[in-house]
N, C-alpha and C positions, 0 to 999 in steps of 0.2 A: 707176393703181387703188389704192384704199386697202387697208391690211392691217388685220385685226382680231386683237387680242391679247386672249385670254380667260384670265384667272386668277382662279378662283373661290375657292380656298382662304382668301384673305386679305381677301375683300370683305365689307363690312357689308351687312346687309339694309336696304333702303330702304323707306320708306312712300311709295307712289305714289297720286297723286290725279289723276283724269281729269276735268277741268272742261268744262262746256259752253260754252266761250268761247275766243276767241283773245286772247293777251296779246302785246303788242308790246314784249317784254322777254326778253333772254337773259342769264342770269348767276345767281349765288346770291342767295337771299332767305331771309328768316326765316320759313318756312312754319309751323314749330311755334309761333312767336310771334303771327303775324298771322292764320293761318287755323285751325290745329288747335285753337286755344283756343275757337273758336265751335262746335265739333262737339259735338252731343248724341246719345247713343245712345237709339234708340227702343225700345219694348218688343219689337217684332219683331226676331228674330235677325238680326245683321249689317245693320241698317238704321239710318241716321243722318240727322239734320238739321244744317244749318249755314247760315251766310250769307257771301256773298262781295260786297264793295262794296255792302252794304245790301240785297242780293237774296236771297231764300230758296232753299236748295238741299236736295234730298233725295238721299241716296246709299246704296249697298249695296256690300258686298265682292264682288268677282268673283275667284275663285281660278284661278290659272294651272294648266293641267293638270300633273299629277305628273311626266309624261314631258318637260316643258319647264321652262326657267327664264327669268325675265325679266332683262334686262341694262340698266343705265343706263351709257351710254357717253359718253366725252369724246374730243375731237379732240386727238391728240398731234402730235409732229413729223412732218413729211412726209406728212400725211393719215392717219396711223395712227389706228385707233380703239381706245381702251384701255377696259377694264372699270373702272367707277368703283364700282359697287355692283350687287347683284342684288335681285330681288324675286320673291315667290311669290303675291302678290295685289295687286289694284288696287281703290281705292275709286272707284267711278264715280258721278258726280254728275249730276243733272238740275235744271232750274230748276222749282221748285214743282210737281213731279209724281212719281208713283211711278217710280223709275228701273228697276225690274225689268220693267215693262210694255213698255218701248220701248228697251232697251239694245242698241244695235248692236255695241258692243264685246264684250259677254258672248255675243252670238249668234255673233260671228266666231270666238270660241274653240271653239265646238261643232265647227267645220269641222276642227279638228285631230284630233278623235276620229274624225269621219266619214272623213277622208282615210286615217287609219291603218287603219280597218276595211276600206276599199276596196282598199288596196294590200298588205294582209297576208293 
């Protein structure tokens, strides 16, 4: 069984992008150079446009509930999971459509508040 080591005090805040595609790649990449340079902020608050491999994307920021924190993990020795960075929001992207109208990720975060209300 894996062990999880969470050390939040020294971890940087990460910028997380949820793309509507699967990438057959694991490892570091220059997201700030190759993707984030294509992002344009729209007039609507927290809404963006960008392109990925020539295809248009529309995105919006989804905040993680204040009672939780997002973790970026890496695999350590002997199957340990080690906290690499944290995040408090995710930019959720959709292909050429309004991401707020059909965002399953944002909808799933609503269940955190619903579960809390039911169990408290």
